[in-house]
C-alpha positions, 0 to 999 in steps of 0.5 A: 816883203817889197813885192808884197807892198807892190801887190797891195799897191796894185790892189788899191790903184786898180780901184783908183784906176790911176796909172801915172799915181802907180808908176812909183811903186813899179818892182824892181827891173829883174822882176819886170825883165821876167814878166817881159820874157814870159809875156813874150815867150822868150822863157817858157812856163813851168806848167801846163797850159790848157784851153778847154780840156786840150793840154798844150805845150808851153811854149804855145803860151806866149801872151804876145802871139794874141794880145800883141807886143804892146799889150794892145789887143787885136784879132785872133781867128775872127775873135776879138783879143783885148788889150791887156795894158795895166791902164786897160785892165784897170778900168771899166767900160761898156763891155766889160768891168775893171779887175778888182786888183793884181790878184783877180787878174791872176785868178783870171789868168789861171782859169778862175773867176774872171770880169762880171764873175765869169771865167775867160772862154776859149780860145784863151788858155789857162795858165798854171803859173807859179807865184813867181811867174805871176807876180812877174807877169803882174809886173810887166802888164804894169809897164807893156805899151808905155815908153818904160817898155822898150824893146832890148837894147833901147835906152832913154838916150842911146840905142845900142847896135851890134856888128859881125865883122871878119876883123882876121883872116883874108877878109880882115881889110873888108871888115875894117872897111865896113866898120869904118863906114859904119862908124862914120856914118854913126858919128855924124848921126850922132852930131846932128842929135841921133834919132828921136834924140838918142845917139847910136852906139855900135859893138863889133864883134869879131867873126873869126874865121869859120862858122863857129865864130859867127855863132859865138859873136851873134851870141855875145852881141844879143845875149851879153851886149843885148843890142837892139839890132845887127846892122851891116854885118858881113854874113853872106851865109848866116849859120843855122845856129845864129838864125835860131838866136835871132828867130828866139829873141827876135833881133833884127839883121838889118841891110846885112852885107855879103852877097847870099847864095839864096833869097831869104824868107827869114822876118828877121834877116834883110841884106842890101844886096841881091842874093846870087839866086836872085841875080840870075834869075834876073840875069836870065830874063835880061838874056831873053830877046838879047841872045840866041837862046833856040839851042838852049842855055850852058851854064858854066859855075865855079865848085862853090858848095851851094851854087849848083842849087841856087842856079837850078833855083833860079832857072826854075823861076824864070819861066823859060822853055829853053833847055839848061845845061849846069856844069862844073868847071874847076880851071880855064882849061875846063871851061874851054874844053866845055865851050868846044863842046857846047852847042848853046849859042848863049853860055853863063860863066860863074866862074873865078874872075880869070876863068871868065877872062878865058871864056870871053877871049875864046867866044870873041875869037869864035863864031859861036857861042854868040853871047856871054852873060856873067855877074860881076861878083864873079868876073868883075866888069867887062873891059868896055865898062872900065874903058877898056876896049883892047880885048873887044872885037865886036863878034859877041854880045855880053850882059854883066849882072850887078848887084846894084846900080853902078851909076851912084857908086862913088866912081867905076872902079870901085864896084870891083875894089875895097872902097865899095864896102865903106860905101855899102857900109855907110848905105846900111847905116842910112837905111837903119836910121831911115827904119828907126825914124819911121818907127817913133820915139817908142820902139819894138819890133813889130813896129820897126818891122812895119816901117822897114818893109814900108820903105819903097824906093828910099834914097839913101844916096840920090839915085840908088832906091831901097825897098824892102817888103815881107817877100822881098828881104834885100834892098837893092835892085839888080841892074846890067850892063848890056854890050852889044855888037855895036853898043853898050847899055846900062841899066 
């Protein structure tokens, strides 16, 4: 009965074209939420969808695909798509008459008479809406594009975020340090008034010790806690099931921590640190002109699933002509055997730290190979970078790729220590706050995505720029330490 009264008021106030007076008679929140899910395609329609005589899958019927996430309209395949906010539908203009009532709007959607007595022309689909679906869509059209229509997790006085962290097992300490960094930065921002007067709240979920635990944690944050976004989660690799969840709900994972194997192209997923693929790609480019690659490049790597494919992907994008040999080594003895057999004068070592140390020592003793390259995430920093020259004889050159500049890290040693994760968590929180600030008071996922991608060389910490684009989904740039025969160079 309440809904019937509401529809009656829709009819009256459509004629009056007065949105503010109508606000007192909005349907209940549950109906609005269902309409929002239908509009954005999060809930499938019960009936078929047609464009002309062509039947389409119900999953193609998301209104937001053409009319915009805030009902603002736009252009679709060269056709101007009108806005569908209640204010726009209830007012006439020089191009169209006003809709007479909510029922008139539903008639048009279902393929009957629309504005001016005409049916809506293709490519506008016709929908076989049920009565409850129609009521829910009308309810949502009354708030779409207004401050009452905020994204999930956005409230009048606070915004809810989530984080997935390892709080048990081998990486427990890392998870606790990330949590501490996020918690402290959120508390400081809240003391300063939050973002547009909204305080930032953080919900923590344990990742467990396997991918199933991660899937459950992400599901709880998205569906049960209904967070706006995940920030600073330690997810080197996101399980496929979790990726499906965030894509379905449009939940962004912001400045995610950990180092993934491959670059991601997912719009909703950003990392703070560059992938191994990107680091290897930049490392090989750095080698050109510094090391002798005429006899090819010999890559030794640890037996990590997917690592060989990431290396091959990086090599394919370097544009080089040098022959590349990729070989797995299980231990230091295997690495020494590979060095004895290689004809390459440049070796890339992506192995455990102790194996890299053995390779480094051996290369310093021999006349060939003459150049060693590695990544700090595998090997740590070379002795020279830690002011330890006890193992440096000056025979060979070395290039070490860093996932970020070491200049702005609180102290040189923390690049290898657990304290680095607290620092990175703080960067993640600062990055999130900047993106929210650029989004504005009205927060939706489309606007937040634009704001995040507008961050070009934003410095959450002086001297440490963060950049995102639709193509680059990691914020920090790869840096290098090059140690030549007589000198060292960082950039």
